[in-house]
C-alpha positions in Angstrom: -61.7 61.0 -8.6 -61.2 59.2 -11.8 -60.1 61.4 -14.6 -61.3 60.6 -17.9 -59.1 62.3 -20.6 -61.1 64.1 -23.4 -58.7 63.3 -26.3 -61.0 64.8 -28.7 -61.3 61.3 -30.5 -63.5 59.3 -28.1 -67.1 58.5 -27.3 -66.8 59.6 -23.8 -70.5 59.3 -23.0 -70.5 55.7 -22.7 -67.4 55.6 -20.7 -68.7 58.0 -18.2 -71.9 56.1 -18.1 -70.2 52.6 -17.2 -68.1 54.5 -14.5 -71.3 56.2 -12.9 -73.1 52.9 -13.0 -69.9 51.4 -10.9 -70.4 54.4 -8.4 -67.0 55.9 -9.4 -66.6 59.8 -8.9 -65.7 60.6 -12.4 -64.7 63.7 -14.2 -64.0 64.5 -18.0 -60.8 66.7 -18.1 -59.5 68.7 -20.9 -56.7 70.3 -19.6 -53.7 68.4 -17.8 -53.9 70.7 -14.8 -57.3 68.8 -14.0 -55.4 65.6 -13.6 -53.8 66.8 -10.3 -56.6 65.5 -8.2 -57.0 62.1 -10.1 -56.5 59.0 -8.3 -56.5 57.0 -11.4 -56.7 58.1 -15.2 -58.7 56.6 -18.1 -57.6 57.1 -21.8 -60.2 56.4 -24.0 -60.1 56.8 -27.9 -61.6 55.7 -31.3 -60.2 56.1 -34.9 -56.7 56.8 -36.2 -53.5 56.8 -34.0 -51.9 59.9 -35.6 -55.1 62.0 -35.1 -55.3 60.8 -31.4 -51.7 61.5 -30.6 -52.0 65.1 -32.5 -55.0 65.9 -30.0 -53.1 64.9 -27.1 -50.3 66.9 -28.2 -52.7 69.8 -29.0 -54.2 69.5 -25.4 -50.6 69.3 -23.9 -51.4 65.7 -22.2 -48.3 64.0 -23.5 -45.5 64.8 -21.0 -48.2 65.2 -18.0 -49.3 61.6 -18.9 -45.8 60.3 -19.0 -45.2 61.9 -15.7 -48.3 60.5 -13.9 -47.4 57.0 -15.2 -43.7 57.4 -13.9 -45.3 58.6 -10.4 -47.3 55.5 -10.1 -50.8 56.7 -10.9 -52.9 53.7 -12.5 -53.8 54.6 -16.0 -56.0 52.5 -18.3 -56.0 52.9 -22.1 -59.2 51.9 -24.0 -59.2 50.7 -27.8 -57.1 53.6 -29.4 -56.3 54.9 -26.1 -54.5 51.5 -25.4 -52.6 51.7 -28.8 -51.3 55.3 -27.9 -49.6 53.8 -24.7 -47.2 52.1 -26.9 -43.8 53.5 -28.3 -45.1 54.0 -32.1 -47.9 52.8 -34.5 -47.6 51.7 -38.3 -51.0 53.1 -39.1 -50.6 55.2 -42.1 -47.0 55.8 -41.6 -44.9 55.6 -38.4 -46.1 57.6 -35.7 -44.8 58.2 -31.9 -46.9 57.2 -29.2 -46.8 57.9 -25.3 -44.0 55.2 -24.9 -45.5 53.8 -21.8 -45.4 50.3 -23.0 -42.9 48.5 -25.2 -44.3 47.6 -28.6 -45.5 48.7 -31.9 -49.0 48.8 -33.2 -49.4 47.2 -36.6 -52.2 46.3 -38.9 -54.0 43.0 -39.2 -52.4 40.8 -41.9 -54.3 40.2 -45.1 -54.9 36.4 -43.8 -57.5 37.6 -41.3 -61.2 37.0 -42.2 -62.0 40.8 -42.3 -60.6 44.0 -41.4 -61.7 45.6 -39.3 -62.1 43.4 -36.7 -65.7 44.0 -35.4 -67.8 42.2 -33.0 -67.6 39.8 -29.9 -64.5 37.8 -29.1 -63.1 35.8 -26.5 -60.6 37.0 -23.8 -58.0 34.2 -23.0 -56.1 34.4 -19.9 -54.6 32.4 -17.1 -56.8 34.0 -14.5 -53.8 35.3 -12.6 -54.2 39.1 -13.0 -56.3 41.3 -10.4 -57.6 43.2 -13.4 -59.4 40.0 -14.6 -60.5 38.9 -11.3 -63.9 37.1 -11.5 -63.7 37.3 -15.6 -63.2 33.6 -16.3 -61.0 32.8 -19.4 -63.2 32.7 -22.6 -65.5 35.4 -21.7 -66.8 37.7 -24.5 -65.8 41.4 -25.0 -66.6 43.7 -28.0 -63.9 44.8 -30.3 -63.6 47.4 -33.1 -60.2 47.9 -34.5 -57.8 47.2 -37.6 -54.6 47.4 -36.0 -53.1 45.5 -32.7 -50.2 45.6 -30.7 -46.9 43.4 -31.2 -45.0 43.2 -27.9 -41.3 42.0 -27.6 -42.4 40.3 -24.3 -45.5 38.2 -23.4 -44.8 39.4 -19.8 -47.0 42.3 -20.0 -49.9 40.5 -21.8 -52.7 39.7 -19.4 -55.1 38.3 -22.0 -55.1 37.5 -25.7 -57.8 37.1 -28.3 -57.5 35.1 -31.5 -58.8 36.8 -34.9 -56.5 35.2 -37.5 -53.8 35.9 -35.3 -53.2 35.7 -31.5 -52.9 39.3 -30.3 -52.9 41.1 -27.0 -56.3 42.1 -25.8 -55.4 43.3 -22.4 -51.8 44.5 -21.4 -50.3 45.6 -18.2 -47.1 46.6 -16.9 -46.6 48.1 -13.6 -49.5 50.9 -13.2 -50.2 51.1 -16.9 -53.0 49.0 -18.3 -54.6 48.9 -21.7 -57.7 46.9 -23.2 -58.2 46.8 -26.9 -61.8 46.2 -26.7 -64.5 48.4 -25.4 -65.3 47.5 -21.8 -68.2 50.1 -21.6 -69.9 48.1 -24.5 -68.9 44.8 -23.2 -71.6 44.2 -20.7 -70.9 42.4 -17.2 -67.4 41.4 -18.4 -66.5 44.9 -19.3 -68.1 46.4 -16.1 -66.2 43.7 -14.1 -62.9 44.7 -15.6 -63.5 48.4 -15.0 -64.5 47.9 -11.5 -61.4 45.7 -10.9 -59.3 48.9 -12.4 -61.1 51.0 -9.8 -60.0 48.3 -7.1 -56.2 48.3 -8.0 
């Protein structure tokens, strides 16, 4: 069973539809107890980092997600869900994240064309990650965000995107993965990435 965490700050419908299209057995979970039968976990999210983490704390998901990550359960964060995987965010103050990935979430600099970054942009990668099997470098994905992850090491960066600056579009460390874009809205590219996650 693939668990999609109801963080209270996500459009779950499109994520669930994408997983159903791939033939996955998926369940939207609203309590951490429901994660016990999950083979994989998806953490979607939109909006502000602080609100997202507040909802996870309110639902008592924070420690269980950390525990399942430590046990080796594959986890995929989508958009804000990816950002919440990091140690902290600088969005409207400094806020603690799940700490599953090393890095900090920061706002795009004023030099970028426009904030938020909305629309289609390319995924640039060396085609070595299983998560990107069958996804050629240069494929397009759909982004909606004003903040991005800064990471101290590029070893966990699986793909980058350029929007005024180069930023991590896909990250992965061990069994923890994140995509800054919306795969459920990225047509065949997004579906292929979700399918690859199911196959990990």
